[in-house]
ROMI-956053 format. One record per residue (C-alpha): residue number from 1; x, y, z. Coordinates in nm, 3 decimals, always signed. Example, Ala and Ser with C-alpha at 12.3 -4.5 7.8 and 13.67 -1.06 7.14 Angstrom:
! ROMI-956053
REC,1,+1.230,-0.450,+0.780
REC,2,+1.367,-0.106,+0.714
! end
This chain:
! ROMI-956053
REC,1,+0.021,-0.023,-0.016
REC,2,+0.286,+0.253,+0.078
REC,3,+0.469,+0.176,-0.207
REC,4,+0.148,+0.214,-0.404
REC,5,+0.056,+0.503,-0.310
REC,6,+0.461,+0.635,-0.384
REC,7,+0.407,+0.495,-0.755
REC,8,+0.091,+0.735,-0.750
REC,9,+0.272,+1.053,-0.710
REC,10,+0.504,+1.143,-0.964
REC,11,+0.704,+1.350,-0.738
REC,12,+0.775,+1.081,-0.475
REC,13,+1.136,+0.916,-0.459
REC,14,+1.078,+0.708,-0.172
REC,15,+0.893,+0.620,+0.156
REC,16,+0.959,+0.484,+0.511
REC,17,+0.745,+0.241,+0.602
REC,18,+0.647,+0.122,+0.974
REC,19,+0.504,-0.274,+0.957
REC,20,+0.410,-0.225,+1.298
REC,21,+0.192,+0.073,+1.290
REC,22,+0.169,+0.037,+0.914
REC,23,+0.272,+0.441,+0.884
REC,24,+0.381,+0.550,+0.587
REC,25,+0.553,+0.850,+0.473
REC,26,+0.635,+0.975,+0.119
REC,27,+0.967,+1.141,+0.077
REC,28,+1.020,+1.376,-0.241
REC,29,+1.376,+1.288,-0.234
REC,30,+1.621,+0.999,-0.240
REC,31,+1.888,+0.908,+0.038
REC,32,+2.165,+0.910,-0.236
REC,33,+2.094,+1.260,-0.360
REC,34,+1.967,+1.420,-0.054
REC,35,+2.181,+1.244,+0.254
REC,36,+2.145,+1.543,+0.432
REC,37,+1.760,+1.601,+0.446
REC,38,+1.665,+1.226,+0.547
REC,39,+1.746,+1.084,+0.894
REC,40,+1.663,+0.724,+1.020
REC,41,+1.428,+0.654,+1.259
REC,42,+1.368,+0.363,+1.492
REC,43,+1.085,+0.077,+1.349
REC,44,+1.074,+0.305,+1.033
REC,45,+1.248,+0.100,+0.683
REC,46,+1.364,+0.313,+0.388
REC,47,+1.268,+0.215,+0.041
REC,48,+1.377,+0.370,-0.247
REC,49,+1.127,+0.360,-0.510
REC,50,+1.214,+0.394,-0.936
REC,51,+0.942,+0.647,-1.032
REC,52,+1.202,+0.823,-1.303
REC,53,+0.959,+0.637,-1.557
REC,54,+0.653,+0.832,-1.429
REC,55,+0.804,+1.180,-1.452
REC,56,+0.670,+1.288,-1.798
REC,57,+0.499,+1.604,-1.683
REC,58,+0.437,+1.821,-1.402
REC,59,+0.054,+1.834,-1.367
REC,60,-0.090,+1.775,-1.035
REC,61,-0.411,+1.599,-0.966
REC,62,-0.656,+1.650,-0.666
REC,63,-0.522,+1.521,-0.348
REC,64,-0.563,+1.235,-0.082
REC,65,-0.462,+1.274,+0.268
REC,66,-0.288,+1.012,+0.476
REC,67,-0.216,+1.021,+0.845
REC,68,+0.158,+0.936,+0.977
REC,69,+0.280,+0.854,+1.312
REC,70,+0.310,+1.159,+1.439
REC,71,-0.052,+1.216,+1.387
REC,72,+0.049,+1.459,+1.113
REC,73,-0.101,+1.436,+0.757
REC,74,+0.088,+1.426,+0.390
REC,75,-0.115,+1.456,+0.077
REC,76,-0.081,+1.306,-0.220
REC,77,-0.251,+1.276,-0.560
REC,78,-0.579,+1.069,-0.610
REC,79,-0.858,+1.185,-0.843
REC,80,-0.825,+1.248,-1.225
REC,81,-0.860,+1.630,-1.219
REC,82,-0.526,+1.832,-1.303
REC,83,-0.400,+2.136,-1.177
REC,84,-0.180,+2.360,-1.516
REC,85,+0.149,+2.471,-1.433
REC,86,+0.192,+2.849,-1.410
REC,87,+0.443,+3.114,-1.401
REC,88,+0.608,+3.089,-1.051
REC,89,+0.911,+3.293,-1.068
REC,90,+0.759,+3.616,-1.145
REC,91,+0.866,+3.860,-0.840
REC,92,+1.074,+3.580,-0.667
REC,93,+1.446,+3.647,-0.559
REC,94,+1.708,+3.615,-0.763
REC,95,+2.072,+3.587,-0.679
REC,96,+2.437,+3.609,-0.872
REC,97,+2.786,+3.602,-0.892
REC,98,+2.787,+3.931,-0.991
REC,99,+2.588,+4.233,-1.165
REC,100,+2.722,+4.386,-1.479
REC,101,+2.689,+4.817,-1.449
REC,102,+2.827,+4.890,-1.725
REC,103,+2.705,+5.147,-2.007
REC,104,+2.587,+5.374,-1.747
REC,105,+2.287,+5.130,-1.691
REC,106,+2.234,+4.886,-1.378
REC,107,+2.179,+4.524,-1.505
REC,108,+1.987,+4.433,-1.151
REC,109,+1.913,+4.026,-1.184
REC,110,+1.606,+4.122,-1.062
REC,111,+1.495,+4.256,-1.384
REC,112,+1.490,+3.869,-1.505
REC,113,+1.156,+3.818,-1.281
REC,114,+1.009,+4.146,-1.318
REC,115,+0.748,+4.025,-1.590
REC,116,+0.859,+4.258,-1.848
REC,117,+1.004,+4.041,-2.133
REC,118,+1.121,+4.331,-2.351
REC,119,+1.491,+4.351,-2.469
REC,120,+1.677,+4.632,-2.407
REC,121,+1.955,+4.789,-2.168
REC,122,+1.815,+4.867,-1.822
REC,123,+1.495,+4.596,-1.798
REC,124,+1.708,+4.301,-1.873
REC,125,+1.955,+4.137,-1.616
REC,126,+2.336,+4.027,-1.661
REC,127,+2.657,+3.927,-1.437
REC,128,+2.982,+4.100,-1.518
REC,129,+3.249,+3.894,-1.765
REC,130,+3.375,+3.663,-1.567
REC,131,+3.434,+3.313,-1.552
REC,132,+3.160,+3.037,-1.518
REC,133,+2.911,+3.350,-1.417
REC,134,+2.610,+3.194,-1.256
REC,135,+2.222,+3.299,-1.163
REC,136,+2.008,+3.142,-0.880
REC,137,+1.644,+3.205,-0.835
REC,138,+1.495,+3.084,-0.528
REC,139,+1.116,+3.029,-0.578
REC,140,+1.026,+3.054,-0.214
REC,141,+0.892,+2.692,-0.188
REC,142,+0.915,+2.363,-0.368
REC,143,+0.744,+2.310,-0.719
REC,144,+0.763,+2.034,-0.948
REC,145,+0.936,+2.162,-1.283
REC,146,+0.931,+2.097,-1.636
REC,147,+0.929,+2.382,-1.871
REC,148,+1.104,+2.760,-1.881
REC,149,+1.059,+3.026,-2.080
REC,150,+1.391,+3.203,-2.130
REC,151,+1.378,+3.554,-2.319
REC,152,+1.763,+3.677,-2.398
REC,153,+1.914,+3.998,-2.487
REC,154,+2.112,+3.913,-2.811
REC,155,+2.426,+4.030,-2.820
REC,156,+2.520,+3.964,-3.125
REC,157,+2.833,+3.755,-3.063
REC,158,+2.980,+3.595,-3.399
REC,159,+3.063,+3.277,-3.246
REC,160,+2.894,+3.046,-2.958
REC,161,+3.205,+3.115,-2.727
REC,162,+2.967,+3.236,-2.446
REC,163,+2.696,+3.068,-2.540
REC,164,+2.583,+2.736,-2.343
REC,165,+2.484,+2.753,-1.992
REC,166,+2.326,+2.463,-1.752
REC,167,+1.987,+2.499,-1.585
REC,168,+2.002,+2.305,-1.268
REC,169,+1.704,+2.229,-1.048
REC,170,+1.714,+2.149,-0.685
REC,171,+1.594,+2.139,-0.301
REC,172,+1.914,+2.295,-0.187
REC,173,+2.182,+2.571,-0.342
REC,174,+2.435,+2.318,-0.372
REC,175,+2.450,+2.262,-0.679
REC,176,+2.614,+1.904,-0.682
REC,177,+2.301,+1.829,-0.545
REC,178,+2.100,+1.936,-0.793
REC,179,+1.979,+1.805,-1.131
REC,180,+2.024,+1.904,-1.476
REC,181,+1.726,+2.019,-1.640
REC,182,+1.922,+2.119,-1.970
REC,183,+2.187,+2.299,-2.173
REC,184,+2.076,+2.604,-2.366
REC,185,+2.196,+2.909,-2.542
REC,186,+2.183,+3.230,-2.403
REC,187,+2.182,+3.416,-2.768
REC,188,+1.847,+3.235,-2.867
REC,189,+1.503,+3.307,-2.650
REC,190,+1.299,+3.023,-2.622
REC,191,+1.059,+2.752,-2.401
REC,192,+1.325,+2.523,-2.249
REC,193,+1.173,+2.171,-2.166
REC,194,+1.399,+1.979,-1.870
REC,195,+1.485,+1.606,-1.926
REC,196,+1.215,+1.526,-1.696
REC,197,+0.976,+1.630,-1.447
REC,198,+1.228,+1.782,-1.139
REC,199,+1.105,+1.886,-0.748
REC,200,+1.279,+2.160,-0.630
REC,201,+1.321,+2.482,-0.490
REC,202,+1.618,+2.698,-0.653
REC,203,+1.688,+2.730,-1.048
REC,204,+2.048,+2.777,-1.096
REC,205,+2.200,+2.882,-1.462
REC,206,+2.549,+2.865,-1.495
REC,207,+2.779,+2.919,-1.814
REC,208,+2.974,+2.572,-1.875
REC,209,+3.240,+2.739,-2.078
REC,210,+3.629,+2.811,-2.017
REC,211,+3.629,+3.188,-2.076
REC,212,+3.542,+3.519,-1.932
REC,213,+3.135,+3.599,-2.045
REC,214,+2.826,+3.748,-1.941
REC,215,+2.533,+3.552,-1.839
REC,216,+2.252,+3.763,-1.920
REC,217,+1.846,+3.695,-1.960
REC,218,+1.592,+3.978,-2.018
REC,219,+1.321,+3.765,-1.829
REC,220,+1.294,+3.391,-1.678
REC,221,+0.936,+3.196,-1.634
REC,222,+0.939,+2.901,-1.482
REC,223,+0.609,+2.695,-1.522
REC,224,+0.579,+2.471,-1.259
REC,225,+0.285,+2.325,-0.999
REC,226,+0.332,+2.313,-0.604
REC,227,+0.465,+2.016,-0.461
REC,228,+0.185,+1.842,-0.264
REC,229,+0.418,+1.615,-0.028
! end
């Protein structure tokens, strides 16, 4: 029954099961990926569930709540009514390795989540010219993420030296614990699809080259649904 509940939820990665009390706890992480977030408990057995093949989309259905041994409740998907993903990045907190202030204009990275998708100096965000610059968006809570809309200011570079960046998503700001969403070019505005539905709160962008470059976006929209576990 506990494993069945996990398999019904696209965000479930593992379970804690107590065979005496029949308590079932659903986890949205696995111990191998996030060992710091899971702790052992007396009389509970940990089981990793292979749900990766069920992660084709991030739509959430109605929820069903089950009682835990702590008297708390955990909620999982149950019925067929779907919730459509929406842009959860708007107005959220953005961090970066640096902020470019050239051309007498401040290119604060907060502009990439302000809802203005125009492409011009003063309304786009950019790091300074540096090695492997990065930008991090804190969504404030955990979501199931599959798709992003990235609007860039095309600087007209003649080659792809500074083009390609990685998008990673995770539950912490530790990039080594994040899951790779995809790799794309900062010279083309487009919808970016993650390779799978990823559960996380932090979305990290970083150039993956070994030369000094800007990392710049005019707007980033992150389409997701609230994680129900």
